[in-house]
DSSP file (Angstrom, degrees, kcal/mol; ACC not computed):
  #  RESIDUE AA STRUCTURE BP1 BP2  ACC     N-H-->O    O-->H-N    N-H-->O    O-->H-N    TCO  KAPPA ALPHA  PHI   PSI    X-CA   Y-CA   Z-CA
    1    1 A M     >        0   0    0      0, 0.0     4,-2.2     0, 0.0     5,-0.2   0.000 360.0 360.0 360.0 -36.4  -26.9   -9.7  109.5
    2    2 A D  H  >  +     0   0    0      1,-0.2     4,-2.4     2,-0.2     5,-0.2   0.913 360.0  49.7 -59.5 -43.0  -28.8  -12.6  108.0
    3    3 A D  H  > S+     0   0    0      1,-0.2     4,-1.9     2,-0.2    -1,-0.2   0.856 106.4  56.7 -65.6 -31.7  -31.7  -12.1  110.3
    4    4 A Q  H  > S+     0   0    0      2,-0.2     4,-1.3     1,-0.2    -1,-0.2   0.926 108.9  45.9 -64.7 -43.2  -31.8   -8.4  109.4
    5    5 A W  H  X S+     0   0    0     -4,-2.2     4,-2.7     1,-0.2     3,-0.3   0.915 110.4  53.9 -63.7 -41.8  -32.1   -9.3  105.7
    6    6 A K  H  < S+     0   0    0     -4,-2.4    -1,-0.2     1,-0.2    -2,-0.2   0.850 111.4  44.9 -62.6 -33.6  -34.8  -11.8  106.5
    7    7 A S  H  < S+     0   0    0     -4,-1.9    -1,-0.2    -5,-0.2    -2,-0.2   0.741 117.6  45.2 -79.5 -22.5  -36.8   -9.2  108.4
    8    8 A K  H  < S+     0   0    0     -4,-1.3     2,-0.2    -3,-0.3    -2,-0.2   0.826 111.4  51.7 -89.8 -35.5  -36.3   -6.5  105.7
    9    9 A L  S  < S-     0   0    0     -4,-2.7    34,-0.0    -5,-0.1    33,-0.0  -0.673  85.7-108.7-105.6 155.5  -37.0   -8.6  102.6
   10   10 A T     >  -     0   0    0     -2,-0.2     4,-2.7     1,-0.1     5,-0.2  -0.358  41.6-105.2 -67.0 161.4  -39.9  -10.8  101.6
   11   11 A P  H  > S+     0   0    0      0, 0.0     4,-1.9     0, 0.0     5,-0.1   0.887 124.3  49.7 -57.0 -37.6  -39.1  -14.6  101.6
   12   12 A E  H  > S+     0   0    0      2,-0.2     4,-1.7     1,-0.2     5,-0.2   0.922 111.9  46.7 -68.9 -44.2  -39.0  -14.5   97.7
   13   13 A Q  H  > S+     0   0    0      1,-0.2     4,-3.4     2,-0.2     5,-0.5   0.905 110.0  54.2 -65.1 -39.1  -36.7  -11.4   97.7
   14   14 A Y  H  X>S+     0   0    0     -4,-2.7     4,-2.2     1,-0.2     5,-1.3   0.926 107.0  51.6 -57.7 -46.9  -34.4  -13.0  100.3
   15   15 A K  H  <5S+     0   0    0     -4,-1.9     6,-2.0     3,-0.2     4,-0.3   0.897 119.9  34.8 -58.6 -43.1  -34.0  -16.1   98.1
   16   16 A I  H  X5S+     0   0    0     -4,-1.7     4,-0.8     4,-0.2    -2,-0.2   0.950 124.6  37.8 -79.5 -51.8  -33.0  -14.0   95.1
   17   17 A M  H  <5S+     0   0    0     -4,-3.4    79,-2.8    -5,-0.2    -3,-0.2   0.815 132.2  21.7 -77.2 -30.4  -31.1  -11.1   96.7
   18   18 A R  T  <5S+     0   0    0     -4,-2.2    -3,-0.2    -5,-0.5    -1,-0.1   0.719 131.5  38.4-110.5 -29.4  -29.2  -13.0   99.4
   19   19 A L  T  4<S-     0   0    0     -5,-1.3    -3,-0.2    -4,-0.3    -2,-0.1   0.388 102.8-124.7-103.9   2.9  -29.2  -16.7   98.2
   20   20 A K     <  +     0   0    0     -4,-0.8    -4,-0.2    -6,-0.3    -3,-0.1   0.800  55.6 150.1  61.3  37.3  -28.7  -15.8   94.5
   21   21 A Q        -     0   0    0     -6,-2.0     2,-0.4    -7,-0.1    -1,-0.2  -0.337  40.2-123.7 -86.7 177.7  -31.7  -17.6   93.2
   22   22 A T        -     0   0    0     -2,-0.1    76,-0.1    76,-0.0    75,-0.0  -0.981  12.6-126.7-127.1 134.7  -33.6  -16.5   90.0
   23   23 A E        -     0   0    0     -2,-0.4     3,-0.1     1,-0.1     5,-0.1  -0.447  45.5 -89.4 -72.0 153.2  -37.3  -15.7   89.6
   24   24 A P    >   -     0   0    0      0, 0.0     3,-1.4     0, 0.0     4,-0.4  -0.328  53.0 -94.7 -62.7 146.1  -39.1  -17.6   86.8
   25   25 A P  T 3  S+     0   0    0      0, 0.0    36,-0.2     0, 0.0    35,-0.2  -0.262 107.2  15.3 -62.0 149.4  -39.0  -15.8   83.4
   26   26 A F  T 3  S+     0   0    0     34,-2.4    35,-0.1     1,-0.1    34,-0.1   0.611 102.5  99.3  62.7  16.1  -42.0  -13.6   82.5
   27   27 A S    <   +     0   0    0     -3,-1.4     2,-0.1    33,-0.4    -1,-0.1   0.680  54.0  98.0-101.3 -20.7  -43.1  -13.6   86.2
   28   28 A G  S >  S-     0   0    0     32,-0.5     3,-1.2    -4,-0.4     4,-0.4  -0.398  71.2-132.5 -80.3 146.1  -41.8  -10.3   87.4
   29   29 A E  T 3  S+     0   0    0      1,-0.2     3,-0.2     2,-0.1    -1,-0.1   0.737 104.7  49.4 -66.1 -23.5  -43.9   -7.1   87.6
   30   30 A Y  T >  S+     0   0    0      1,-0.2     3,-0.9     2,-0.1    -1,-0.2   0.458  79.4  94.2 -98.9   2.1  -41.2   -5.0   85.9
   31   31 A N  T <  S+     0   0    0     -3,-1.2    32,-0.2     1,-0.3    -1,-0.2   0.906 102.5  25.8 -57.2 -42.0  -40.6   -7.2   82.9
   32   32 A K  T 3  S+     0   0    0     -4,-0.4     2,-0.6    -3,-0.2    -1,-0.3   0.168  91.1 123.7-108.0  14.7  -43.1   -5.2   80.8
   33   33 A N    <   +     0   0    0     -3,-0.9    -3,-0.0     1,-0.1    -4,-0.0  -0.698  22.9 163.4 -82.3 118.9  -42.9   -1.9   82.7
   34   34 A Y        +     0   0    0     -2,-0.6    -1,-0.1     2,-0.1     2,-0.1   0.038  27.9 130.4-124.8  24.3  -42.0    0.9   80.3
   35   35 A K        -     0   0    0      1,-0.1     2,-0.3    89,-0.0    -2,-0.0  -0.426  67.2 -99.6 -73.2 155.3  -43.0    3.9   82.4
   36   36 A E  S    S+     0   0    0     -2,-0.1    89,-2.7    89,-0.1     2,-0.3  -0.595  78.7  75.1 -78.1 135.1  -40.6    6.7   82.8
   37   37 A G  E    S-A  124   0A   0     87,-0.3    14,-2.6    -2,-0.3     2,-0.3  -0.993  73.3 -66.5 161.9-157.4  -38.6    6.6   86.1
   38   38 A S  E     -AB 123  50A   0     85,-2.5    85,-2.7    -2,-0.3     2,-0.5  -0.928  27.1-134.4-131.6 155.9  -35.8    4.9   87.9
   39   39 A Y  E     -AB 122  49A   0     10,-3.4     9,-3.0    -2,-0.3    10,-1.7  -0.922  25.1-169.1-109.1 130.6  -35.2    1.4   89.3
   40   40 A Y  E     -AB 121  47A   0     81,-3.0    81,-1.9    -2,-0.5     7,-0.2  -0.818  33.9 -90.1-119.5 157.4  -33.7    1.1   92.8
   41   41 A C  E  >  -A  120   0A   0      5,-2.7     4,-1.7    -2,-0.3    79,-0.2  -0.481  30.8-143.4 -61.9 128.0  -32.3   -1.8   94.9
   42   42 A A  T  4 S+     0   0    0     77,-2.3    -1,-0.2    -2,-0.2    78,-0.1   0.686  96.6  47.1 -70.4 -17.0  -35.2   -3.4   96.8
   43   43 A A  T  4 S+     0   0    0     76,-0.4    -1,-0.2     3,-0.1    77,-0.1   0.901 131.9   8.7 -90.1 -48.1  -32.8   -4.0   99.8
   44   44 A C  T  4 S-     0   0    0      2,-0.1    -2,-0.2    51,-0.0    -1,-0.0   0.491  91.3-122.7-117.2  -4.0  -31.0   -0.7  100.3
   45   45 A H     <  +     0   0    0     -4,-1.7     2,-0.2     1,-0.2    -3,-0.1   0.681  52.4 157.3  71.3  20.7  -32.9    1.7   97.9
   46   46 A E        -     0   0    0      1,-0.1    -5,-2.7    26,-0.1     2,-0.4  -0.571  50.5-110.0 -71.2 138.6  -29.7    2.7   95.9
   47   47 A E  E     +B   40   0A   0     -7,-0.2    -7,-0.3    -2,-0.2    22,-0.1  -0.586  48.6 163.2 -71.1 126.5  -30.6    4.0   92.4
   48   48 A L  E     +     0   0A   0     -9,-3.0    20,-4.0    -2,-0.4    21,-0.4   0.808  50.9  16.0-112.2 -46.1  -29.5    1.4   89.9
   49   49 A F  E     -B   39   0A   0    -10,-1.7   -10,-3.4    18,-0.3    -1,-0.3  -0.975  58.2-136.2-139.1 146.7  -31.1    1.8   86.5
   50   50 A S  E >   -B   38   0A   0     16,-0.4     3,-1.6    -2,-0.3   -12,-0.2  -0.740  25.3-124.6 -95.0 148.7  -33.0    4.4   84.5
   51   51 A S  G >  S+     0   0    0    -14,-2.6     3,-1.3    -2,-0.3   -13,-0.1   0.750 109.5  68.6 -62.0 -23.3  -36.0    3.6   82.4
   52   52 A T  G 3  S+     0   0    0    -15,-0.3    -1,-0.3     1,-0.3   -14,-0.1   0.684  99.1  49.9 -70.7 -15.8  -34.2    5.2   79.4
   53   53 A A  G <  S+     0   0    0     -3,-1.6    12,-2.3    13,-0.1    -1,-0.3   0.412  91.4 104.9 -97.7  -1.5  -31.8    2.2   79.6
   54   54 A K  E <   +C   64   0B   0     -3,-1.3     2,-0.3    10,-0.2    10,-0.3  -0.579  42.3 163.0 -85.1 140.5  -34.6   -0.3   79.6
   55   55 A Y  E     -C   63   0B   0      8,-2.3     2,-1.0    -2,-0.2     8,-0.7  -0.968  45.0 -98.7-148.5 165.5  -35.5   -2.4   76.6
   56   56 A D        +     0   0    0     -2,-0.3   -24,-0.1     1,-0.2     8,-0.0  -0.752  37.3 169.9 -89.9  99.4  -37.5   -5.5   75.7
   57   57 A S        -     0   0    0     -2,-1.0    -1,-0.2     4,-0.4     7,-0.0   0.572  42.8-131.3 -85.0  -9.5  -34.9   -8.3   75.4
   58   58 A Q  S    S+     0   0    0    -27,-0.1    -2,-0.1     3,-0.1   -27,-0.0   0.781  75.9 119.3  60.4  28.9  -37.7  -11.0   75.2
   59   59 A S  S    S-     0   0    0      2,-0.4    -1,-0.1   -34,-0.0    -3,-0.0   0.628  86.1-111.6 -93.8 -16.9  -35.7  -12.9   77.8
   60   60 A G  S    S+     0   0    0      1,-0.3   -34,-2.4   -35,-0.2   -32,-0.5   0.421  89.5  83.6 100.5  -0.3  -38.5  -12.8   80.5
   61   61 A W  S    S-     0   0    0    -36,-0.2    -2,-0.4   -35,-0.1    -4,-0.4  -0.945  93.2 -87.1-130.5 153.2  -36.6  -10.5   82.9
   62   62 A P        -     0   0    0      0, 0.0    53,-2.6     0, 0.0     2,-0.4  -0.389  51.2-159.8 -57.6 131.4  -36.3   -6.7   83.0
   63   63 A S  E     -CD  55 114B   0     -8,-0.7    -8,-2.3   -32,-0.2     2,-0.3  -0.952  15.3-179.0-124.9 139.5  -33.3   -5.8   80.8
   64   64 A F  E     -CD  54 113B   0     49,-1.4    49,-3.4    -2,-0.4   -10,-0.2  -0.942  26.5-143.3-132.0 149.1  -31.1   -2.7   80.7
   65   65 A D  S    S+     0   0    0    -12,-2.3    46,-0.4    -2,-0.3   -11,-0.1   0.546  86.1   2.1 -91.4  -5.6  -28.2   -1.8   78.4
   66   66 A Q  S    S-     0   0    0    -13,-0.2   -16,-0.4   -16,-0.1    -1,-0.2  -0.946  75.4-107.4-169.0 151.8  -26.4    0.0   81.2
   67   67 A P        -     0   0    0      0, 0.0   -18,-0.3     0, 0.0     3,-0.1  -0.317  43.1-101.8 -76.4 169.7  -26.6    0.8   84.9
   68   68 A K  S    S-     0   0    0    -20,-4.0     2,-0.3     1,-0.2   -19,-0.2   0.895 101.4 -10.9 -58.5 -42.5  -27.4    4.4   86.1
   69   69 A S    >>  -     0   0    0    -21,-0.4     3,-1.5   -22,-0.1     4,-0.6  -0.972  68.8-109.5-152.9 162.0  -23.7    4.8   86.9
   70   70 A K  T 34 S+     0   0    0     -2,-0.3     3,-0.1     1,-0.3    -2,-0.1   0.712 118.0  59.9 -66.8 -17.3  -20.6    2.7   87.2
   71   71 A E  T 34 S+     0   0    0      1,-0.2    -1,-0.3     3,-0.0     3,-0.0   0.573  91.9  69.8 -86.9  -7.1  -20.7    3.2   91.0
   72   72 A A  T <4 S+     0   0    0     -3,-1.5    19,-2.6   -24,-0.1    20,-0.5   0.888 103.0  26.4 -77.3 -40.8  -24.2    1.6   91.3
   73   73 A V  E  <  -E   90   0B   0     -4,-0.6     2,-0.4    17,-0.2    17,-0.2  -0.835  61.4-142.9-126.0 159.1  -23.3   -2.1   90.5
   74   74 A L  E     -E   89   0B   0     15,-2.6    15,-2.4    -2,-0.3     2,-0.5  -0.932  14.7-144.2-113.4 143.3  -20.5   -4.5   90.8
   75   75 A E  E     -E   88   0B   0     -2,-0.4     2,-0.4    13,-0.2    13,-0.2  -0.958  22.6-175.5-109.8 126.0  -19.8   -7.2   88.2
   76   76 A V  E     -E   87   0B   0     11,-2.3    11,-3.2    -2,-0.5     2,-0.1  -0.956  31.4-108.4-128.0 137.8  -18.5  -10.5   89.6
   77   77 A S  E     -E   86   0B   0     -2,-0.4     2,-0.4     9,-0.2     9,-0.2  -0.407  36.6-168.6 -64.0 134.7  -17.3  -13.6   87.9
   78   78 A D  E     +E   85   0B   0      7,-2.9     7,-3.3    -2,-0.1    -1,-0.0  -0.981  21.5 169.1-133.0 117.3  -19.9  -16.4   88.5
   79   79 A S    >   +     0   0    0     -2,-0.4     3,-0.7     5,-0.2     4,-0.1   0.081  37.9 130.6-113.6  21.1  -19.1  -20.1   87.6
   80   80 A S  G >   +     0   0    0      1,-0.2     3,-1.5     2,-0.2    -2,-0.1  -0.314  62.8  25.5 -71.8 158.7  -22.2  -21.6   89.3
   81   81 A H  G 3  S-     0   0    0      1,-0.3    -1,-0.2     3,-0.0     3,-0.1   0.729 130.4 -68.7  61.0  25.9  -24.5  -24.0   87.6
   82   82 A G  G <  S+     0   0    0     -3,-0.7     2,-0.3     1,-0.2    -1,-0.3   0.737 110.5 108.3  72.0  20.6  -21.7  -25.2   85.2
   83   83 A M    <   -     0   0    0     -3,-1.5     2,-0.7    -4,-0.1    -1,-0.2  -0.918  67.1-132.5-127.2 153.5  -21.7  -21.8   83.4
   84   84 A Q        +     0   0    0     -2,-0.3     2,-0.3    -5,-0.1    -5,-0.2  -0.935  47.5 147.6-105.1 114.4  -19.3  -18.9   83.2
   85   85 A R  E     -E   78   0B   0     -7,-3.3    -7,-2.9    -2,-0.7     2,-0.6  -0.808  48.9-111.9-135.9 175.8  -21.4  -15.7   83.7
   86   86 A T  E     -EF  77 100B   0     14,-0.6    14,-2.4    -2,-0.3    -9,-0.2  -0.953  30.2-148.6-117.0 110.7  -21.0  -12.2   85.1
   87   87 A E  E     -EF  76  99B   0    -11,-3.2   -11,-2.3    -2,-0.6     2,-0.5  -0.462   4.8-145.1 -74.8 147.1  -23.1  -11.6   88.2
   88   88 A V  E     +EF  75  98B   0     10,-2.9     9,-2.8   -13,-0.2    10,-1.4  -0.974  23.4 175.2-115.9 126.2  -24.5   -8.1   88.9
   89   89 A V  E     -EF  74  96B   0    -15,-2.4   -15,-2.6    -2,-0.5     2,-0.4  -0.927  39.9 -97.2-127.6 153.5  -24.7   -7.1   92.6
   90   90 A C  E  >  -E   73   0B   0      5,-2.3     4,-2.3    -2,-0.3   -17,-0.2  -0.543  28.7-144.9 -67.6 125.3  -25.7   -3.8   94.2
   91   91 A K  T  4 S+     0   0    0    -19,-2.6   -18,-0.2    -2,-0.4    -1,-0.2   0.835  94.1  51.0 -65.4 -30.6  -22.5   -2.0   95.1
   92   92 A R  T  4 S+     0   0    0    -20,-0.5    -1,-0.2     1,-0.1   -19,-0.1   0.937 129.5  11.0 -72.2 -47.7  -23.9   -0.6   98.3
   93   93 A C  T  4 S-     0   0    0      2,-0.1    -2,-0.2   -47,-0.0    -1,-0.1   0.558  92.4-122.0-114.5  -8.3  -25.4   -3.7   99.9
   94   94 A G     <  +     0   0    0     -4,-2.3     2,-0.1     1,-0.2    -3,-0.1   0.602  53.1 158.7  79.2  13.1  -24.0   -6.6   97.9
   95   95 A S        -     0   0    0     -5,-0.1    -5,-2.3     1,-0.1     2,-0.3  -0.440  46.7-110.9 -70.3 140.1  -27.4   -8.0   97.0
   96   96 A H  E     +F   89   0B   0    -79,-2.8    -7,-0.2    -7,-0.2    -1,-0.1  -0.555  40.1 169.1 -67.8 129.6  -27.7  -10.2   94.0
   97   97 A L  E     -     0   0B   0     -9,-2.8    19,-2.7     1,-0.4     2,-0.3   0.735  50.1 -85.3-111.4 -38.3  -29.6   -8.5   91.2
   98   98 A G  E     -FG  88 115B   0    -10,-1.4   -10,-2.9    17,-0.2    -1,-0.4  -0.943  52.1 -65.1 163.4-145.0  -29.0  -10.8   88.1
   99   99 A H  E     -FG  87 114B   0     15,-2.1    15,-2.8    -2,-0.3     2,-0.4  -0.912  28.8-132.7-136.5 163.6  -26.4  -11.1   85.4
  100  100 A V  E     -FG  86 113B   0    -14,-2.4   -14,-0.6    -2,-0.3     2,-0.3  -0.966  23.8-173.5-119.9 138.6  -25.0   -9.1   82.5
  101  101 A F  E     - G   0 112B   0     11,-2.2    11,-2.7    -2,-0.4     3,-0.3  -0.858  31.3-126.2-128.0 160.7  -24.5  -10.6   79.1
  102  102 A T  S    S+     0   0    0     -2,-0.3     9,-0.1     9,-0.2    11,-0.1   0.086  89.0  88.3 -95.6  22.6  -22.9   -9.4   75.8
  103  103 A D        +     0   0    0      9,-0.1     8,-0.2     2,-0.0    -1,-0.2  -0.008  61.4 121.3-108.5  28.6  -25.9  -10.0   73.6
  104  104 A G  S    S-     0   0    0      6,-2.0     8,-0.2    -3,-0.3     2,-0.1  -0.099  77.2 -48.5 -82.4-176.0  -27.6   -6.6   74.2
  105  105 A P    > > -     0   0    0      0, 0.0     5,-1.9     0, 0.0     3,-1.2  -0.311  44.2-151.3 -59.2 127.6  -28.5   -4.0   71.6
  106  106 A Q  T 3 5S+     0   0    0      1,-0.3    -2,-0.1     4,-0.2    -3,-0.0   0.679  91.8  66.5 -76.0 -16.9  -25.6   -3.3   69.3
  107  107 A N  T 3 5S+     0   0    0      2,-0.0    -1,-0.3     3,-0.0     2,-0.0   0.505 115.5  24.3 -83.7  -2.7  -26.7    0.2   68.6
  108  108 A T  T < 5S-     0   0    0     -3,-1.2    -2,-0.1     3,-0.0    -4,-0.0   0.162 132.3 -35.4-122.7-115.0  -26.0    1.1   72.3
  109  109 A T  T   5 -     0   0    0      2,-0.2    -3,-0.1    -2,-0.0     3,-0.1   0.635  66.7-127.1 -91.0 -13.7  -23.6   -0.7   74.7
  110  110 A G  S   <S+     0   0    0     -5,-1.9    -6,-2.0     1,-0.3     2,-0.3   0.533  71.4 119.7  79.1   4.4  -24.1   -4.2   73.4
  111  111 A L        -     0   0    0    -46,-0.4     2,-0.5    -6,-0.2    -1,-0.3  -0.759  50.3-157.9-107.1 151.7  -24.9   -5.3   77.0
  112  112 A R  E     - G   0 101B   0    -11,-2.7   -11,-2.2    -2,-0.3     2,-1.0  -0.936   3.7-162.7-126.2 105.6  -27.9   -6.9   78.6
  113  113 A Y  E     -DG  64 100B   0    -49,-3.4   -49,-1.4    -2,-0.5     2,-0.8  -0.800  14.1-161.2 -85.9 105.1  -28.2   -6.4   82.3
  114  114 A C  E     -DG  63  99B   0    -15,-2.8   -15,-2.1    -2,-1.0     2,-0.4  -0.813  16.6-176.7 -96.5 105.5  -30.8   -9.1   83.0
  115  115 A I  E     - G   0  98B   0    -53,-2.6     2,-0.3    -2,-0.8   -17,-0.2  -0.840  28.9-117.7-118.3 138.6  -32.2   -8.2   86.4
  116  116 A N    >   -     0   0    0    -19,-2.7     3,-1.6    -2,-0.4     4,-0.2  -0.531  18.9-140.4 -69.0 130.1  -34.8   -9.9   88.7
  117  117 A S  G >  S+     0   0    0     -2,-0.3     3,-2.0     1,-0.3    -1,-0.1   0.882 101.8  60.9 -56.8 -39.6  -37.9   -7.8   89.2
  118  118 A L  G 3  S+     0   0    0      1,-0.3    -1,-0.3  -106,-0.1  -101,-0.1   0.640  98.4  57.6 -67.1 -12.8  -38.0   -8.8   92.9
  119  119 A A  G <  S+     0   0    0     -3,-1.6   -77,-2.3   -22,-0.2   -76,-0.4   0.447 105.5  66.3 -88.6  -2.2  -34.6   -7.2   93.3
  120  120 A L  E <   -A   41   0A   0     -3,-2.0     2,-0.4   -79,-0.2   -79,-0.2  -0.778  57.4-162.8-119.0 155.2  -35.9   -3.9   92.1
  121  121 A E  E     -A   40   0A   0    -81,-1.9   -81,-3.0    -2,-0.3     2,-0.4  -0.987  21.0-142.3-133.8 138.1  -38.4   -1.2   93.1
  122  122 A F  E     -A   39   0A   0     -2,-0.4   -83,-0.2   -83,-0.2   -85,-0.0  -0.791  13.4-171.6-104.3 137.1  -39.6    1.3   90.6
  123  123 A K  E     -A   38   0A   0    -85,-2.7   -85,-2.5    -2,-0.4     3,-0.1  -0.984  24.6-130.7-125.1 119.5  -40.3    5.0   91.2
  124  124 A P  E     -A   37   0A   0      0, 0.0   -87,-0.3     0, 0.0     3,-0.1  -0.280  28.9 -97.8 -65.8 154.0  -42.0    6.9   88.4
  125  125 A A        -     0   0    0    -89,-2.7     2,-0.3     1,-0.1   -89,-0.1  -0.356  44.6-102.5 -64.0 149.4  -40.6   10.2   87.2
  126  126 A K              0   0    0      1,-0.1    -1,-0.1    -3,-0.1   -89,-0.0  -0.576 360.0 360.0 -76.2 136.4  -42.3   13.2   88.6
  127  127 A E              0   0    0     -2,-0.3    -1,-0.1    -3,-0.1    -2,-0.0   0.461 360.0 360.0 -95.7 360.0  -44.7   14.8   86.2
């Protein structure tokens, strides 16, 4: 299975999505993308987030206040790097997407799904 992921993903995507690394802040192509559309898992193409849930958290990564549906992602306890966090993975393929924090917009869910751009692919809404 590992070879299958290596052939499907770019080396950078593989490091993030399968080895749970993180892209540098402010480096991702979707950090400042505010076009209307949907964000999909770059590995299995499952729809994960809507552009209507995206906001500028100024964290350096694309941020959403909620996933497209509860069935799209799994939240997993993560104690790596000496921190207690909640990892976000694609429910369909198990790929690492990022983390969720409780410092999001208080006028919505209060959550910040902090997601690596390389773990996403964006499809604009049809006009």
